[in-house]
N, C-alpha and C positions, 0 to 999 in steps of 0.2 A: 411776205408774212414772216413774222418773228416767232421762233420756237423758244419757249421757256421750259426749263426743267424744274421739277419739284425738288426742293431740298430734302435730303434724308441724311441725318447724322450718321457718321460711321462710328465704329466702336472706339476709335482713337479720339473722336471729338467729344465723347461723353465725359463730363467732369462730375465726380461724385463729391458731395459735401456732406457734413454731419451736422444735424440740428438737434437741439434738445428743447423739450417743452415740459413745463411743470403743469400737471393736470389738476392741481389743487384748486377746487372751486369752479373748474370749467365744466360746461355741459357736455355730456358724453357724446351725443350725436354731432355737435358742432366741432368738437375736438377731433372726432374720428374722420369727418369729412375733410378737414384741413390736413390732417396727417396723410390721408389717402391721396390727396392732391399732390403733396410733396413726394410721396413714395412713387407715384406714377410719373412724375416729371412734368405735370401740366403747368407748373409755375415757371417753366423755362421757355425761352423763345425757340429752342431747338427741339421741342416736343415732337415725338413721332408715336403714332398709335401702335406700331408693330415692334417697337424697341423699348427696353427698360432704360429710360433716361433719367430716372428719379434719383433722389438722394436718400441717405440713411436718416432715420428719425429715432431719437431716444425719448421715451415718455417716462417721466418721473412722477411719484406720488399717485400712482394709479388707484390706490385705496381711497383717496380723498376726492375722486371725481364726483361731480354732481349730476343728478338725474332729475327731470321735471315731474311734477304731479306725483301719482302713486305708482310709478313704474317699478319701484323696488319690490312691490308685492304682486303686481299684475303681470309684468313681463316675465315670460317663462321660456327657458331654454330646454328643449326636449330632444331626446335621442332614443334610438332603439337598437339593441344589440343584435337583433335578428332571431333571437331565441324566444320561445314562449315565456311570457312574463318579463321580457327584457326591456320594457318601456320605462325610461327614467326621465323625470323632469325636475327642474330646479329653478327657483325664482332668481331674479336679478340680485335681490338683496342677499340671498344665500351664497350666490356665486361671488359677489363682491366681498363677503366676509371670508370665504374659503380661498379663492384665487382671484384677486382683483386684476392681475395682469391679463387673465383670460377674457375678462369683460371687454377691455379695450381692444385686444387682439381680434375678437369676434366681430366687434363693431366695425373695425377697419377692414377686415376681411370681406364683410358684406358689401363694402363700397368699392372693391377692386374687381377686375375682370375674373370670371370663373374659368380661367385657362392656365396654361403653364406660365404665361407671362405674369398673371396675377399672383401665382405662388412665388415666383421669383421676386416680385416686388414686395410681397409680405415678409420675405426673409430679411429685408433691410429694416424691419421694425423691431426695436428693442424696448420692452416694457418692464418697468420695475415698480414694485409696490411702495418703496421708500424713496429717499433722496439720493442714495448712493448708487453709482454705476461704474463698471470697469472700463469705460471708454474714454478716459481722460487723454490718452495718447493720441486720439483722433482730433482733439481740440474742437469739440462741437460748439457751434454758435447757437444763440437763442433763436428760436423759430419766429420769423416776423408774423405780424397779424395777418389775417386773411386778405385784407385789401392791399397790403404792401407788396411791392414788386421786389423780388429777391435779387435780380441782377440788373 
């Protein structure tokens, strides 16, 4: 009988790359699911569920992201401070006008694990409303399409 061992990448095996994606005209949910996949490392052959094997992602033009149907007026982000009368709600359109980076961050956060690992993966996401970003030193590559294999 042959014994096989399951491969688990060590910290030294994990290679981090930087990708950049232009959100101009892309649908919010489809963009968020692709970014979440890259942040968690599911696009790599050495993916492990218990380790952060993902890459860094820079999202540009967050203010120009597209949403389908009438979500700008019907999708509502709600929160409560815990105090009486502390309920606040804001539509997607209002949040896009005020803080477009937050819209993409929240969409991606909802697609990552609700654990410390998910928080660690979310820290590798950098979102900017315009086209400029301070990460030129990392030499980011364009993010391949969803069907493309990265390595």
